[in-house]
Structure formats: structure tokens, C-alpha cells
C-alpha positions in Angstrom: 0.0 0.0 0.0 1.0 3.6 -0.7 1.5 5.9 2.3 1.2 9.1 0.3 1.6 11.5 3.2 4.9 9.9 4.2 6.0 9.7 0.6 5.3 13.4 0.0 7.8 14.3 2.7 10.6 12.9 0.5 10.0 15.6 -2.2 11.3 19.1 -1.6 8.9 20.4 -4.4 5.9 19.3 -2.4 6.9 21.1 0.8 4.8 24.2 1.2 5.2 25.3 -2.4 2.6 27.8 -3.7 1.6 29.0 -7.2 -0.4 32.2 -7.8 -1.1 32.3 -4.1 -2.5 28.8 -3.9 -1.0 25.5 -2.7 0.8 23.9 -5.6 -1.1 21.0 -7.2 1.2 19.3 -9.8 -0.7 17.2 -12.3 1.8 17.2 -15.3 3.7 14.1 -14.4 3.6 12.7 -17.9 5.9 15.6 -18.9 8.3 15.2 -16.0 8.2 14.2 -12.3 9.4 15.7 -9.1 12.6 14.3 -7.5 12.9 12.9 -4.0 15.7 14.2 -1.8 17.6 10.9 -2.2 17.9 11.4 -5.9 19.1 15.0 -5.4 21.6 13.8 -2.9 22.9 11.1 -5.3 23.4 13.6 -8.0 25.2 15.9 -5.7 27.3 13.1 -4.3 29.0 12.7 -7.7 30.3 16.3 -7.7 31.0 16.4 -4.0 32.8 13.1 -3.5 33.9 11.5 -6.8 33.9 13.9 -9.7 36.1 11.9 -12.1 35.4 10.7 -15.6 34.4 7.1 -16.3 36.7 4.8 -18.3 39.4 7.4 -18.3 41.6 7.1 -15.1 43.8 4.6 -13.3 43.2 6.1 -9.9 40.8 5.6 -7.0 38.2 8.3 -7.9 37.9 7.0 -11.5 37.6 3.5 -10.3 34.7 4.5 -7.9 32.9 6.2 -10.8 33.4 3.1 -13.1 32.1 0.9 -10.3 29.0 3.1 -9.8 28.2 3.2 -13.6 28.4 -0.6 -13.7 26.3 -0.9 -10.5 23.6 1.3 -12.0 23.6 -0.5 -15.3 22.9 -3.7 -13.4 20.1 -2.0 -11.5 18.5 -0.9 -14.7 18.8 -4.4 -16.2 17.2 -5.9 -13.2 14.4 -3.3 -13.2 13.3 -4.4 -16.7 14.6 -8.0 -16.6 17.3 -7.5 -19.2 20.9 -8.5 -19.3 23.5 -5.9 -18.2 25.2 -5.7 -21.6 21.8 -4.8 -23.2 21.5 -1.5 -21.3 22.8 1.6 -23.1 22.9 5.0 -21.3 21.5 7.8 -23.5 20.3 11.3 -22.9 16.6 10.2 -22.9 13.8 8.5 -24.8 14.1 10.8 -27.8 17.8 10.0 -28.2 17.2 6.3 -27.7 14.6 6.2 -30.4 16.8 8.1 -32.8 19.6 5.7 -32.1 17.4 2.8 -33.0 15.9 4.5 -36.1 19.3 5.5 -37.6 21.5 2.8 -36.2 19.2 -0.1 -37.1 16.5 1.3 -39.4 18.8 3.3 -41.7 21.2 0.4 -41.9 18.8 -2.4 -42.7 15.7 -0.9 -44.3 15.4 -0.6 -48.1 12.9 0.4 -50.7 9.6 -1.4 -50.4 10.0 -2.2 -46.7 7.3 -1.0 -44.3 7.5 0.7 -40.9 4.3 0.4 -38.8 3.4 3.2 -36.4 0.1 4.5 -35.0 -1.6 7.9 -35.0 -1.2 8.1 -31.2 2.6 8.1 -31.2 4.8 10.9 -29.7 6.9 12.9 -32.1 10.0 11.2 -30.9 8.6 7.9 -32.2 7.4 9.4 -35.5 9.9 12.0 -36.8 13.0 9.8 -36.8 11.1 7.1 -38.8 9.9 9.8 -41.2 13.6 10.7 -42.0 14.7 7.1 -42.2 11.8 6.3 -44.6 12.9 9.3 -46.7 16.5 8.1 -46.8 15.8 4.4 -47.5 12.6 4.8 -49.5 10.8 2.6 -47.0 7.1 3.2 -46.5 5.4 4.4 -43.3 2.0 2.7 -42.5 -0.3 3.4 -39.6 -2.2 0.8 -37.6 -5.8 2.0 -37.4 -7.1 2.9 -34.0 -10.6 2.3 -32.7 -12.9 5.3 -32.3 -11.8 5.7 -28.7 -8.1 5.6 -29.7 -7.1 2.0 -28.8 -4.8 -0.1 -30.8 -6.2 -3.6 -31.1 -4.5 -6.8 -32.1 -7.2 -7.3 -34.7 -6.3 -4.0 -36.5 -2.6 -4.9 -36.1 -3.1 -8.2 -37.9 -5.0 -6.4 -40.7 -2.1 -4.0 -41.2 1.1 -6.1 -40.9 2.4 -7.6 -44.2 5.3 -9.6 -45.4 7.0 -6.3 -46.2 6.8 -5.0 -42.6 10.3 -4.8 -41.1 9.8 -2.5 -38.1 6.9 -2.0 -35.7 7.4 1.0 -33.4 4.8 1.8 -30.8 4.4 3.3 -27.3 3.6 0.8 -24.6 1.3 3.5 -23.1 0.4 6.4 -25.3 1.1 9.9 -23.9 -2.2 11.6 -24.7 -4.9 8.9 -24.4 -3.0 6.6 -22.0 -4.1 3.3 -23.6 -1.9 0.3 -23.0 -0.8 -1.6 -26.1 -0.5 -5.4 -26.0 3.2 -5.5 -27.0 3.6 -9.1 -26.0 1.1 -10.3 -28.6 2.3 -7.7 -31.1 5.9 -9.0 -30.7 4.8 -12.6 -31.2 3.0 -11.7 -34.4 5.6 -9.3 -35.7 8.4 -11.9 -35.2 6.4 -14.4 -37.3 6.7 -11.9 -40.1 10.4 -11.2 -39.4 9.9 -7.7 -38.1 11.5 -6.1 -35.1 9.5 -4.4 -32.4 10.5 -1.0 -31.0 8.9 0.2 -27.8 8.6 3.7 -26.5 8.4 3.1 -22.8 8.5 6.7 -21.6 5.0 6.6 -20.2 5.0 2.9 -19.1 8.2 2.0 -17.4 7.7 4.5 -14.5 4.2 3.3 -13.8 4.0 -0.5 -14.4 6.1 -3.6 -14.2 8.2 -4.0 -17.3 9.7 -7.3 -18.3 11.4 -7.2 -21.7 12.0 -10.9 -21.8 8.3 -11.6 -21.2 7.2 -8.9 -23.7 9.9 -10.2 -26.2 10.3 -6.7 -27.6 13.5 -6.1 -29.5 14.1 -2.5 -28.3 12.8 -0.4 -25.4 13.5 3.2 -24.6 12.7 5.3 -21.5 13.8 8.4 -19.5 14.8 8.8 -15.9 13.1 12.2 -15.4 9.6 10.7 -15.8 10.3 8.3 -12.9 11.6 10.7 -10.3 15.1 10.7 -11.7 17.3 13.5 -13.2 16.8 15.0 -16.6 19.3 14.2 -19.4 19.7 10.5 -18.7 17.8 7.7 -20.4 18.0 4.1 -21.5 18.1 2.2 -24.7 17.5 -1.5 -24.2 18.2 -3.8 -27.2 18.5 -7.5 -27.6 22.3 -8.1 -27.6 22.4 -9.7 -31.0 20.7 -6.6 -32.5 22.9 -4.2 -30.6 25.9 -6.0 -32.1 24.8 -5.4 -35.7 23.5 -1.9 -35.2 25.7 1.2 -36.0 26.3 3.8 -33.4 24.6 7.1 -34.0 27.7 9.0 -32.9 31.3 8.1 -32.5 34.2 9.3 -30.4 36.2 8.5 -27.3 35.3 5.4 -25.4 33.4 3.5 -28.1 36.2 2.0 -30.0 39.1 -0.5 -29.5 41.3 1.0 -32.2 41.3 3.0 -35.5 44.0 3.8 -38.0 44.9 6.4 -40.6 43.1 4.5 -43.3 39.7 4.9 -41.6 39.5 1.4 -40.2 37.6 1.4 -36.9 37.0 -1.5 -34.5 34.2 -0.7 -32.2 33.9 -2.1 -28.7 31.1 -4.5 -27.9 27.8 -3.1 -26.7 26.9 -1.2 -24.7 30.2 0.7 -24.9 29.9 0.8 -28.7 27.0 3.3 -28.2 28.4 5.4 -25.4 30.9 7.7 -27.0 32.2 10.6 -25.0 31.6 11.5 -21.4 28.4 10.0 -20.0 26.0 12.0 -17.9 27.5 10.7 -14.7 25.5 12.8 -12.4 22.4 11.5 -14.1 23.5 7.9 -13.8 24.1 8.4 -10.0 20.5 9.9 -9.8 19.1 7.1 -12.0 20.4 4.5 -9.6 18.8 6.3 -6.7 15.4 6.7 -8.3 15.3 3.0 -9.2 16.1 2.1 -5.5 13.4 4.5 -4.4 10.7 3.1 -6.8 11.7 -0.5 -5.8 11.3 0.4 -2.2 7.7 1.6 -2.8 7.0 -1.2 -5.2 6.1 -0.8 -8.8 2.9 -2.8 -8.4 1.9 -0.6 -5.5 2.5 2.5 -7.7 0.3 1.0 -10.5 -2.5 0.1 -8.1 -2.6 3.5 -6.4 -2.6 5.4 -9.7 -5.6 3.3 -10.9 -7.4 4.4 -7.7 -6.6 8.1 -8.4 -7.7 7.8 -12.0 -11.0 6.1 -11.1 -11.7 8.8 -8.4 -10.9 11.6 -10.9 -13.0 10.2 -13.7 -16.0 9.9 -11.4 -15.6 13.4 -10.3 -15.1 14.8 -13.8 -18.0 12.9 -15.2 -20.3 14.7 -12.9 -19.5 18.0 -14.6 -21.6 18.9 -17.6 -19.0 21.2 -19.0 -16.2 18.6 -19.3 -15.4 16.5 -22.4 -13.4 13.4 -21.5 -11.5 11.8 -24.4 -10.1 8.7 -22.7 -12.5 7.6 -20.0 -11.7 3.9 -20.3 -7.9 4.3 -20.6 -5.4 2.3 -18.6 -2.9 4.8 -17.3 -2.9 7.7 -14.9 -3.5 10.1 -17.9 -6.8 11.9 -18.3 -7.3 14.0 -21.4 -10.1 16.6 -21.3 -11.4 19.8 -22.7 -13.8 22.3 -21.1 -16.7 23.0 -23.5 -16.2 26.4 -25.3 -12.8 27.0 -23.8 -9.5 26.9 -25.7 -7.2 24.4 -23.9 -4.4 26.8 -23.3 -6.9 29.2 -21.8 -8.1 26.5 -19.5 -4.6 25.6 -18.5 -3.9 29.3 -17.7 -7.1 29.5 -15.6 -6.0 26.4 -13.7 -2.6 27.9 -13.2 -4.3 30.8 -11.4 -5.6 28.3 -9.0 -2.2 26.7 -8.4 -2.9 23.7 -10.6 -0.3 22.6 -13.2 -1.6 20.7 -16.2 -0.4 20.4 -19.8 -2.3 21.8 -22.8 -1.9 21.6 -26.6 -1.1 18.7 -28.9 1.4 17.1 -26.5 3.8 16.2 -29.3 1.2 13.8 -30.7 0.1 15.9 -33.7 -1.3 13.0 -35.7 -4.2 12.6 -33.2 -6.1 15.7 -34.2 -8.3 13.9 -36.8 -9.2 11.2 -34.3 -10.0 13.6 -31.5 -11.7 16.1 -33.7 -9.8 18.9 -31.9 -6.5 20.7 -32.3 -5.6 20.5 -28.6 -6.6 19.1 -25.2 -5.8 19.5 -21.5 -3.9 16.6 -20.1 -4.0 15.7 -16.4 -1.4 13.1 -15.4 -0.8 11.5 -12.0 2.1 9.9 -10.1 2.2 8.1 -6.8 2.7 11.3 -4.7 -0.6 12.9 -5.9 -3.6 12.8 -3.6 -7.3 12.5 -3.7 -7.5 16.0 -2.1 -5.6 17.4 -5.1 -8.2 15.9 -7.4 -10.9 17.6 -5.3 -9.0 20.9 -5.8 -9.0 20.3 -9.6 -12.7 19.4 -9.6 -13.6 22.6 -7.7 -11.6 24.7 -10.1 -13.2 23.1 -13.2 -16.7 23.4 -11.6 -16.4 27.0 -10.9 -14.6 28.4 -13.9 -12.7 27.8 -17.0 -12.7 31.0 -19.1 -9.2 32.5 -19.4 -10.6 35.8 -18.1 -11.7 34.1 -14.9 -8.0 33.9 -14.0 -7.9 37.7 -13.8 -11.3 38.9 -12.8 -12.5 36.2 -10.3 
């Protein structure tokens, strides 16, 4: 069980913070999450105690850093049930997806090959594939969504063909919050000889992730969406695929040797993909955030968020002025609009009440035809949110919504 009052004491951003003269209510966790003090301390400890480069020095400080990097790599591997050598440190989900698209897709796709996406994908899982398709003359196809925005196995089966070589999907979509059955998709895709790429930015922080059970070929996620630091993320890839992929960038630390004729021998993964100085502060913080989440329990986090979501949906459904676009979704993401109010205006109004939400297209710009609107207001929870914060949101939505209300009420 979640003891939310105890947990909230771990987060400096939740201690007596105000916004526009109101207690801060942070409901934009799909964008980024607050950091517990233990993560902040871990980041600081790198600079205060060890501040040396990794893989660079034959002295004690450098050895300690190397040991920590190896330790955190193991923690990440255990967290998603991967092998340690399958974990690559990156700058975040966007970088990881680009590394897959250009390191694998650009190398192996050719004219006539198909890349399957959905209209619900984040820009980071669309734009790299656009470019790769342009360069290789491969074709982008979209798996049709249901009217409510779900991706079904039935529609996937109707879309995949013998020409499909890559299927790239979010495990949980960032606007509608629907969970995709990647395990079944992987099974079907592999029968066609396609690889499965997973955007785990909105899933890994909120639900148990077992890459061996899912049998996906690649997975990407970011620390900052799971109480970790910004600028550090993960690329998981099956080791045999990482061995044949090309690195997106090259430099110090990723090669065994090179000569004046241009011959290069890269190191084995993951070092092959980690040229230059790693975000060592971020790696220290990533290790701490995994420890913190493990201490709470990922299953406890999932269960509590479902309770928050159910409570919020019931409250919002009682308001006649609210349009809910994903009432039956799986994740702690609720996407709404207030009738007759532009989403950015609504977000500005909620800001005047101390409430932080996201408005706009949320980097999922292909969804506008499905949703029949150019923008929405996104509410997203994490395990430190409370039922009382949902009540605050409800009262604000019940009593106002026009942008001018922020100034004249």
C-alpha cells in the first residue's frame, strides 16, 4: 500500500510550495516528475565526492565512478529484466529512439520495406522514422485505432504484411493513456520477421516492465519521468541486435582501435553506443530513483494510480462542461477539454488556482483527426498525488474555465 503522506515528505517540491497564491497542485507528471531528496543527494554526491570521468583514469576516484556506472547498469537491467550488456545509457527516450531508427533502421531498411506506427505516437517515435523512410525509400504505414483511440490486435493483424520490417509503438500512449499489448504484437511481428521497438516513456515509470516476457526487440525510457534526473535515459536492445547496429555518434570510449586509413574496430555493446563522457551525475541519480521506486514497489504504484484515476474520472463525469476523451484508458493520464474554452486558456485558468496541467497537442500531432480537436488539456498523476488534489481540480473546473476568470474572479 502507498502511504502518500509519508512519501510526499521525501519531495522538496511538495513542501509548502505555492503558485499564484494557492498551494501547488502538480498534475503534469507525464511531462516530468518531481525528484525525492535521495535522488538529489545522489546527483550531488558525484560532484561532492567522486567527480572523475568514467573509463578514463587509473586512480581511485575514477575506479569508484566506473564501479557506480556498472552498478547502476545492473540495477536498470534488473528493473526491466534485461541483461546488463543490453543496457545503453543515453540522454533520454528521444535520443534512444533516434539511435534505433538511424542505427538499425537506416542500416537495414530498403525500398519497399514497411515501418508500422500509430496515430497516437509521440513525435520522438514518428519523426526519426519519417527521416529514415525518406532516406531508405521505405514506407510508413499506420495501424488503425478504434474510435476511442485503442490499438487492437485485430487491427494490427490487418495492417502487418510480409513487407513489414519495423513496428514502433508506445507501450502506453502519452495523450490517451491506452496500454498496447506489446507481448502479442511482438509474437505476431516476429512471425513476419519484423523487429518491435517500444517507446516506454509513459509505461516504465508506472507499471512492471519485463522485456523478456514482452519479447520486444528494443525499449527506450527516460529517468526524469520516474523521479530521476533530466538528461539521462536508457536504450535496451537485444544483444544480437545491438551487435549489428551502427552507433549514431562516434568518439572517445566507443572503439578499441582505429587507423589512418579509416578502419575502426568498435567495442562490444553497450560501450559501442556510449561515445564521449556519460551523464555521470544523471547515472548516479538514476540508480537512486530505481532504488526509491523499488522500495515503494512498482505494483503498489500502479494500483494507487488506478485508484486516483477512477476517483478523478467519477468526479469529472459529474461536470456537464467537461469532455473526457479517454474515460476507459489504462494509465494515470486523463485528457479533457472544457466546452467552449481553448485548452491553453483552460490551463492558464487552472494555473491561477495553483494547478499545473499540460495543454496543446502534447507532441502527438497525428491525433487531431481522431479527437476532432486541435488541442486538449492533459492531467497526469504519479504516486505522490492525492485525492485531495483531485478535489481541488474538480472545484476549479466546476467554478470556472474561461481565461478571463483567471484575472477577474
